[in-house]
matplotlib code that plots the C-alpha trace (Angstrom):
import matplotlib.pyplot as plt

x = [-0.2, 0.9, 1.7, -2.2, -2.7, -6.2, -6.6, -9.5, -10.7, -12.2, -13.7, -13.0, -11.4, -13.5, -14.0, -10.2, -10.4, -12.4, -11.4, -8.1, -9.6, -12.0, -11.9, -8.4, -6.9, -9.9, -8.9, -5.0, -5.8, -6.7, -4.1, -0.1, -1.1, -4.2, -3.6, -6.2, -7.0, -8.2, -10.1, -12.0, -9.2, -8.1, -8.8, -11.2, -8.6, -6.4, -8.2, -8.4, -5.3, -4.7, -7.7, -5.8, -2.4, -4.2, -5.1, -1.4, -0.1, -3.4, -4.2, -7.9, -10.0, -12.5, -14.1, -16.2, -19.1, -21.7, -25.3, -25.9, -28.3, -29.2, -32.7, -30.8, -28.3, -27.8, -28.4, -25.4, -23.1, -24.3, -23.0, -19.9, -19.9, -20.3, -18.5, -14.9, -15.5, -13.0, -14.6, -15.5, -19.5, -18.8, -16.1, -18.5, -19.3, -22.3, -22.4, -26.1, -26.8, -23.3, -20.3, -21.5, -23.9, -21.3, -19.9, -22.9, -24.1, -21.0, -22.3, -23.8, -26.2, -23.6, -21.1, -23.9, -24.2, -21.2, -20.7, -23.8, -25.9, -29.2, -28.9, -30.2, -31.9, -31.6, -28.6, -29.4, -31.1, -28.8, -27.9, -24.5, -26.5, -28.2, -24.5, -22.9, -26.4, -26.0, -21.9, -21.9, -20.3, -17.5, -16.7, -17.8, -14.4, -12.9, -14.9, -12.2, -12.3, -16.1, -15.3, -11.5, -13.7, -17.0, -14.2, -12.4, -16.3, -17.0, -18.6, -18.4, -21.3, -23.7, -23.1, -24.0, -26.9, -27.9, -26.5, -28.2, -24.8, -22.4, -23.3, -23.6, -19.8, -18.3, -20.0, -19.4, -15.7, -15.8, -14.2]
y = [-0.1, 3.9, 6.8, 8.4, 11.4, 13.4, 17.1, 18.5, 22.2, 23.7, 27.8, 28.6, 28.9, 27.2, 24.4, 23.8, 23.2, 21.2, 19.2, 19.4, 18.1, 15.8, 14.4, 14.3, 11.7, 9.4, 9.3, 9.2, 5.6, 5.7, 7.9, 8.6, 12.4, 14.7, 18.1, 20.4, 23.6, 26.8, 28.1, 31.5, 33.9, 32.3, 33.0, 30.8, 30.2, 28.9, 26.6, 24.8, 24.6, 22.6, 20.3, 19.5, 19.4, 16.7, 14.8, 14.7, 13.3, 10.9, 12.3, 12.7, 15.3, 16.8, 20.0, 21.1, 23.8, 25.3, 25.1, 28.8, 29.7, 27.1, 25.4, 22.3, 19.5, 19.2, 22.9, 24.0, 21.5, 23.2, 25.9, 25.0, 23.3, 26.2, 28.5, 26.6, 24.1, 21.5, 19.8, 16.2, 16.5, 12.9, 14.5, 17.3, 17.6, 20.0, 20.8, 21.7, 24.2, 25.2, 24.1, 25.6, 22.6, 19.8, 21.4, 21.2, 17.8, 16.1, 17.2, 15.0, 16.4, 15.8, 18.0, 20.6, 21.4, 21.3, 24.1, 25.6, 25.5, 23.8, 19.7, 19.7, 15.9, 17.4, 20.0, 19.8, 23.6, 24.8, 28.7, 30.6, 33.0, 30.7, 29.4, 32.8, 32.9, 30.1, 31.3, 31.8, 34.6, 33.6, 32.5, 36.0, 37.5, 34.6, 32.5, 30.4, 28.9, 28.2, 26.2, 24.4, 23.6, 22.0, 20.3, 18.7, 16.8, 16.3, 12.3, 11.2, 8.6, 11.0, 13.9, 11.3, 10.9, 14.6, 15.4, 13.9, 15.9, 14.6, 11.1, 11.0, 12.4, 9.8, 7.0, 7.9, 8.7, 6.3, 7.3]
z = [-0.1, -0.7, 0.7, 1.4, 1.8, 2.9, 2.1, 4.5, 3.0, 5.1, 6.0, 9.3, 12.0, 14.3, 11.8, 11.5, 15.5, 15.4, 12.4, 13.5, 17.3, 16.2, 12.7, 11.5, 14.6, 13.2, 10.0, 10.6, 10.9, 7.2, 5.9, 6.2, 6.4, 7.4, 6.7, 7.4, 5.0, 5.1, 2.5, 3.7, 3.0, -0.5, -4.1, -5.8, -9.0, -5.2, -4.4, -8.1, -8.3, -5.1, -6.5, -9.8, -7.3, -5.1, -8.3, -9.4, -6.1, -6.3, -3.4, -1.5, -0.4, 1.1, 0.8, 4.1, 3.2, 5.8, 4.3, 5.3, 3.4, 0.6, 0.9, -0.1, 0.3, -3.5, -4.1, -2.1, -3.5, -7.1, -6.1, -4.9, -8.2, -10.0, -8.2, -8.0, -11.5, -11.4, -7.7, -7.7, -6.1, -4.3, -2.5, -0.9, 2.4, 3.7, 7.0, 8.2, 9.2, 10.6, 12.1, 15.5, 14.8, 15.4, 18.5, 20.4, 18.8, 20.7, 24.2, 27.0, 29.0, 32.2, 30.2, 29.2, 32.5, 32.9, 30.5, 31.9, 28.4, 27.9, 26.5, 23.2, 22.1, 18.4, 17.2, 12.7, 13.5, 15.5, 13.8, 14.7, 16.3, 18.8, 19.6, 20.0, 22.4, 24.4, 26.0, 29.5, 31.1, 31.6, 28.3, 26.7, 26.5, 24.7, 22.1, 21.0, 24.8, 24.3, 21.4, 22.8, 26.1, 24.4, 22.5, 25.6, 26.5, 23.1, 22.2, 18.3, 19.1, 20.9, 18.1, 15.9, 17.8, 17.8, 14.0, 11.0, 8.9, 11.6, 11.1, 7.0, 7.3, 10.0, 8.3, 4.8, 5.6, 7.6, 11.0]

ax = plt.figure().add_subplot(projection="3d")
ax.plot(x, y, z, "-o")
ax.set_aspect("equal")
plt.show()
């Protein structure tokens, strides 16, 4: 078996923290190298060039995007394909609704109590604004510290039960 590389393309800093802490360690069991790349500030031409280089290396990639205002996953994927051109549809993963819902999905009742936030039975419809409204006073000076604290308590098994797009990602990528 040859050297296997995976590039995970994520939107922003929260996504990068999440994927480096939760997803990357699990995928490192299947790949010799896993890199998480934030594309938020990159020009689409540069991202497209990277995809060409990745294909030339026979490496794998996953492109992650929030659904944001798109009415469905299929249309979000189409919008990404229209924008980037040379992206493979089966390599696009759409987070429903936003990465913040994946963060919250991994918290059980006990962990939610420790963080002094309400527990959710499902997080499929949580928005960034709702997430921000949950941040306890002790973390208001640092949203980053709040997300890091969530990641300390994060359970993949619980998250699979609470968020359908997270469950889809875990099952599709066998992590």
